[in-house]
LUMTI-392796 format. One line per 8 residues: for each residue x, y, z of N, C-alpha, C. Coordinates in steps of 0.05 Angstrom, whole numbers, always signed. Each point is the difference from the previous one (the first is absolute). Example, Ala and Ser with C-alpha at 12.3 -4.5 7.8 and 13.67 -1.06 7.14 Angstrom:
<rs>
+264,-114,+156,-18,+24,+0,+18,+24,+0 ~ -7,+21,-14,+16,+24,+1,-15,+22,+14
</rs>
This chain:
<rs>
+3080,+1037,-2021,+10,+10,+26,-7,-27,+18 ~ -20,-14,-8,-6,-21,+18,+21,-29,-8 ~ +12,+7,-24,+25,-21,+1,+26,+8,+6 ~ -1,+23,-1,+28,+13,+16,-3,-8,+31 ~ -24,+11,+15,-3,+1,+27,+8,-38,+10 ~ -25,-21,-22,+9,-20,+7,+25,-10,-3 ~ +20,+2,-17,+33,-2,-12,+15,+9,+25 ~ -4,+28,+8,+19,+5,+20,-7,-15,+25
-21,+1,+5,-15,-15,+30,+13,-28,-2 ~ -1,-16,-19,+3,-25,-1,+37,-7,+1 ~ +8,+24,-6,+32,+1,+0,+5,+4,+22 ~ -11,+20,+15,+8,+4,+19,-6,-18,+20 ~ -16,-10,+3,-13,-25,+21,+24,-28,-4 ~ +4,-3,-31,+16,-19,+3,+26,+10,+11 ~ +14,+14,-5,+28,+11,+12,+2,-4,+24 ~ -23,+8,+19,+5,+1,+30,-17,-25,+10
-14,-12,-22,-17,-28,+19,+26,-22,-10 ~ +16,+6,-16,+24,-25,-3,+18,+1,+24 ~ +11,+22,+7,+26,+6,+18,-21,-11,+29 ~ -26,+19,+8,-16,-16,+22,-3,-31,-2 ~ -5,-12,-24,-7,-34,+3,+27,-8,+5 ~ +26,+11,-11,+18,-16,+1,+14,+1,+32 ~ -1,+26,+14,+8,+5,+25,-19,-16,+22 ~ -25,-10,-9,-20,-7,+18,+9,-30,-2
+13,-16,-28,-5,-23,+5,+35,-8,-2 ~ +19,+18,-1,+26,-3,+10,+14,-14,-31 ~ -9,+20,-26,+9,-8,-21,+23,+21,-8 ~ +18,+7,+2,+16,+18,-7,+3,+13,-27 ~ -6,-21,-26,+1,+10,-21,-23,+20,-7 ~ -20,-2,+19,-32,+20,-1,+14,+19,+22 ~ +6,-4,+21,+5,+17,+21,+18,+23,-7 ~ +23,-7,-10,+21,+20,-11,-11,+22,-19
-23,+0,-11,-5,+17,-27,+4,-13,-22 ~ +15,-19,-5,+4,-11,-29,-25,-5,-17 ~ -27,-10,+18,-20,-3,-17,-10,+23,-10 ~ -2,+19,+25,-9,+28,-5,+8,+18,-22 ~ +31,-4,-3,+16,+12,-26,-14,-16,-31 ~ -5,-31,+1,-9,-8,-20,-30,+19,-8 ~ -15,-2,+23,-31,+11,-6,+5,+28,-10 ~ +15,+16,+9,+7,+25,-9,+15,+0,-31
+7,-17,-2,+8,-9,-33,-24,-9,-20 ~ -16,-21,+13,-24,-6,-10,-18,+22,-6 ~ +1,+24,+24,-19,+22,-8,+11,+15,-22 ~ +26,+1,-3,+8,+19,-18,-2,-13,-32 ~ +5,-22,-4,-5,-16,-23,-32,+5,-8 ~ -22,+4,+16,-19,-5,-2,-4,+27,-14 ~ +10,+21,+10,-7,+29,-4,+8,+5,-30 ~ +25,-15,-1,+12,-1,-26,-18,-6,-22
-11,-22,+5,-20,-23,-22,-18,+22,-9 ~ -13,+16,+26,-25,+8,-11,+6,+34,-12 ~ +26,-1,+1,+5,+28,-22,+13,+24,+14 ~ +5,+2,+26,+7,+23,+26,+23,+10,-19 ~ +3,+23,+6,+23,+19,-3,+31,-16,+12 ~ +17,+4,-3,+21,-9,+4,+8,+15,+34 ~ -2,+24,+1,-4,+16,+22,-11,-16,+18 ~ -27,+6,-8,-21,-12,+23,+10,-27,+11
+7,-23,-22,+9,-23,+9,+21,+1,+19 ~ +18,+11,-1,+22,+5,+19,-6,+19,+18 ~ -14,+19,-2,-10,+5,+32,-10,-26,+21 ~ -26,-9,-15,-4,-27,+10,+19,-20,+9 ~ +13,+0,-14,+21,-22,+7,+12,+5,+19 ~ +16,+31,+6,+10,+10,+24,-15,-8,+32 ~ -23,+9,-12,-21,-2,+26,-1,-30,+13 ~ -7,-15,-28,-7,-29,+13,+33,-7,+13
+21,-2,-10,+25,-3,+7,+6,+8,+30 ~ -11,+30,+1,+6,+8,+31,-21,-14,+14 ~ -23,+5,+0,-22,-23,+19,+7,-26,+4 ~ +14,-16,-18,+18,-26,+6,+20,-1,+19 ~ +15,+20,-4,+20,+4,+18,-8,+11,+25 ~ -17,+11,+9,-11,+10,+18,-14,-23,+20 ~ -11,-12,-17,-26,-24,+4,+18,-15,+27 ~ +24,-19,-6,+6,-15,+16,+1,+5,+25
+9,+25,+14,-1,+17,+25,-24,-2,+11 ~ -20,+6,-15,-29,+4,+10,-16,-37,+7 ~ +11,-9,-22,-10,-30,+3,+10,-13,+26 ~ +23,+5,+9,+17,-11,+24,-19,+10,+23 ~ -2,+38,-2,-13,+4,+18,-27,-12,+7 ~ -23,-8,-22,-19,-14,+5,+4,-24,+17 ~ +17,-13,-5,+6,-30,+11,+0,+5,+30 ~ +18,+28,-1,+12,+1,+33,-24,+10,+18
-18,+16,-15,-20,+11,+17,-21,-19,+6 ~ -3,-20,-17,-22,-19,+1,+11,-22,+20 ~ +23,-12,-7,+15,-27,+15,+22,+3,+10 ~ +11,+31,+8,+20,-3,+13,+5,-1,+31 ~ +14,-1,+13,+7,-2,+25,+22,+20,+15 ~ -3,+6,+21,+14,+21,+14,+17,-7,+12 ~ +25,+3,-2,+24,-12,+24,+12,+21,+3 ~ +17,+3,+33,+20,+21,+2,+29,-11,-11
+11,+21,-7,+35,-11,-9,+17,+17,+13 ~ +27,-3,+1,+17,+19,+10,+15,+5,-19 ~ +8,+30,-1,+13,+16,-17,+33,-5,+2 ~ +10,-16,-19,+33,-4,+4,+15,+23,-15 ~ -7,+14,-19,+15,+27,-9,-17,+13,-15 ~ +7,+23,-3,-16,+24,-21,+23,+12,-14 ~ -17,+2,-27,+13,+7,-19,-18,+22,-15 ~ +19,+26,-2,-18,+26,-17,+2,-6,-25
-27,-8,-16,+6,-8,-32,-14,+25,-15 ~ -11,-7,-20,-2,+15,-24,-22,+24,+15 ~ +10,+26,-16,-16,+26,+10,-30,-5,-15 ~ -15,+15,+19,-25,+2,-11,-8,+29,-16 ~ -20,+1,-7,-8,+27,-10,+0,+21,+14 ~ -5,-1,+25,+3,+20,+22,+24,+5,+4 ~ +23,-12,-7,+32,+0,+0,+14,-12,+24 ~ -26,-19,+17,+15,-9,+25,+2,-32,-7
+18,-4,+2,+9,-33,+2,-20,-18,+18 ~ -1,-30,-21,-23,-17,+12,+22,-16,+17 ~ -4,-7,+22,+12,-16,+21,-9,-30,-5 ~ +21,-17,-7,-3,-27,-3,+6,-15,+26 ~ -15,-16,+5,+6,-15,+30,+10,-32,-3 ~ +14,-10,+4,+7,-26,+0,-9,-15,+23 ~ -16,-16,+5,-4,-10,+20,-4,-34,+7 ~ +7,-9,+23,-6,-31,+8,-27,-4,+17
-7,-28,-3,-30,-5,+17,+17,-11,+27 ~ -24,-5,+12,+14,-7,+31,+13,-23,+2 ~ +6,-13,-21,+19,-23,+3,+27,+5,-12 ~ -1,+28,-12,+29,+12,-4,+1,-2,-37 ~ -17,-14,-7,+7,-4,-28,-9,+16,-14 ~ +16,+14,-18,+4,+24,-14,-24,+5,-18 ~ -18,+17,-9,-16,-5,-19,+15,+11,-26 ~ -10,-13,-24,+17,+10,-25,-8,+20,-16
-15,+15,+9,-10,+29,-10,+3,+18,+27 ~ +3,+28,-13,+6,+23,+21,-31,+14,-3 ~ +0,+11,+29,-26,+13,+8,+2,+29,-5 ~ -22,+14,-14,+7,+30,-5,-20,+10,+17 ~ -31,-15,-1,-23,+10,+12,+2,+1,+35 ~ +3,+27,+15,+6,-6,+20,+27,+0,+16 ~ +15,+5,-18,+32,-5,-2,+5,+39,-5 ~ +12,+10,+20,+2,+33,-5,+27,-1,+14
+4,+37,+1,+25,+6,+11,+9,-5,+27 ~ -28,-5,+15,+8,+7,+32,+4,-37,+6 ~ -7,-18,-23,+9,-32,+5,+26,-6,+8 ~ +0,-16,+18,+32,-9,+5,-1,-31,+4 ~ +22,-12,-4,+2,-27,+8,-4,-13,+25 ~ -14,-15,-5,-17,-11,+26,-26,+9,+9 ~ -9,+17,-22,-32,+8,+6,-18,-20,-13 ~ -24,-2,+8,-18,-23,-8,-18,+18,-25
-8,-11,-16,-10,+2,-24,-21,-21,+0 ~ -26,+7,-7,-23,-19,-16,+7,+1,-30 ~ -2,-24,-4,-4,-7,-38,-23,-23,+6 ~ -14,+5,-25,-23,-23,-7,+15,-18,-19 ~ -9,-21,+2,+16,-24,-20,-24,-21,-12 ~ +4,-15,-14,-15,-15,-10,+9,-28,+4 ~ -15,-18,+17,+2,-20,+13,+11,-21,-25 ~ -10,+3,-26,+4,-22,-18,+27,+11,-17
+6,+21,+6,+30,+10,-11,-3,+8,-26 ~ -28,+10,-9,-2,+1,-31,+9,+27,-11 ~ -4,+19,+27,+13,+30,-8,+18,+7,+22 ~ +20,+21,-4,+18,+10,+14,-15,+14,+26 ~ +11,-3,+25,-11,+16,+22,+6,+35,-5 ~ -15,+13,+17,+2,+23,+1,-5,+13,+23 ~ +3,+28,+3,-1,+17,+27,-32,+0,-2 ~ -6,+4,+27,-37,-1,+3,-7,+32,+0
-17,+6,-18,-15,+17,-6,-24,-2,+14 ~ -6,+23,+12,-28,+3,+25,-18,+7,-24 ~ -28,-19,+1,-26,+15,-9,+5,-11,-32 ~ +14,-20,-8,-4,-2,-31,-1,-26,+0 ~ -27,-5,-15,-10,-22,-11,+4,-3,-21 ~ -18,-24,-15,-1,-7,-29,+1,+22,-19 ~ -17,+23,+4,-6,+15,-14,+21,+20,-6 ~ +19,+3,+20,+17,+19,+2,+25,-5,-23
+14,-25,-3,+13,-2,-23,-8,+1,-28 ~ -27,-10,-3,-12,+10,-30,-9,+22,-6 ~ -4,+22,+19,-6,+19,+3,+33,+18,-15 ~ +16,-3,+10,+25,+8,-19,-4,-5,-25 ~ -9,-16,-11,+0,-11,-31,-23,+17,-14 ~ -17,+14,+16,-24,+11,-14,+8,+20,-13 ~ +15,+13,-3,+16,+26,-18,+2,-18,-24 ~ +20,-15,+2,+11,-10,-24,-18,-24,-9
-25,-7,+8,-15,-18,-10,-24,+26,-15 ~ -4,+15,+3,-16,+24,-9,+12,+11,-22 ~ +27,+6,+0,+15,+8,-26,+2,-17,-23 ~ +1,-20,+17,+0,-26,-33,-24,+3,-6 ~ -27,-7,+10,-25,+3,-8,-3,+20,-22 ~ +11,+26,+16,-10,+21,-20,+27,+0,-26 ~ +17,-7,+7,+18,-8,-27,-4,-13,-18 ~ -16,-20,+7,-15,-19,-17,-21,+6,-12
-14,+19,+14,-30,+5,-14,+2,+22,-25 ~ +22,+24,+8,+10,+17,-21,+12,-18,-16 ~ +7,-21,+6,+20,-7,-28,-20,-19,-16 ~ -24,-11,+10,-20,-20,-12,-11,+25,-16 ~ -16,+22,+10,-12,+12,-15,+13,+18,-21 ~ +27,+7,+8,+8,+10,-25,+10,-20,-26 ~ -6,-28,+3,+7,-17,-16,-21,+6,-23 ~ -21,+6,+12,-29,-7,-20,+7,+29,-22
+2,-2,-25,-3,+25,-12,-23,-2,-22 ~ -12,+22,-3,-18,+11,-9,-1,-7,-34 ~ -16,-12,-18,+8,+0,-23,-14,+21,-15 ~ +18,+6,-32,-18,+28,-8,-25,-11,-12 ~ -19,+17,-3,-26,-3,-13,+1,-9,-33 ~ -12,-25,+1,-3,-5,-30,-11,+12,-15 ~ +9,+5,-35,-17,+20,-10,-19,-15,-8 ~ -27,+11,-10,-20,-5,-2,-2,-20,-34
-21,-20,-8,+10,-12,-21,-18,+10,-29 ~ +15,-1,-18,-20,+12,-16,-21,-10,-10 ~ -22,+15,-9,-26,-10,-5,+2,-14,-30 ~ -22,-26,+8,+0,-15,-28,-3,+18,-22 ~ +10,-12,-27,+3,+16,-25,+19,+20,+0 ~ +20,+6,+13,+21,+22,+0,-7,+23,+11 ~ -27,+5,-2,-9,+28,+9,+14,+14,+22 ~ -14,+30,+0,+15,+13,+24,-18,-5,+23
+2,-6,+21,-12,+2,+25,-11,+24,+8 ~ -31,+3,+4,-14,+23,+8,-2,+1,+31 ~ -10,+22,+13,-6,+4,+20,-30,+13,+7
</rs>
């Protein structure tokens, strides 16, 4: 159990940690989740090496991959929450984007800064059905340009983005724990050796 907890925890920390480190230092190969996928693959290979079942290894690999794909957005949120600056931008157009689970579309706003320079990304946080071209929106951006800007979310600090990954991380730790524990097999008890002289052992 200790080995399983340690392996799962190290795997989850490595997957999330590489994304945060990449976003913080401006290294796209780490911030985009590629390194996290490598960590997930390494965890799966370790589980194979200890003799875990293929089904359990597959589950751990899927959970690690999902965590690696979710980590870049959370890492960008950490950078913006810690070092981001807020500025006001002007909405230039509004588009009804993909539908959410509730059946309502997510609205995407194209915006431009005070100098009229259009931002390369569209904003959905703070962009709603009532938003019209010409309206002002608040966005948070990284002065060093390491991560793309996004709409302001009131009351969101550093723990907020990482909290979104807690469920995936806990599932990965649990999956790794079960895989490692199941990899141990109880060996059959060995037969007692014959007594010296070939006689019958007596109780």
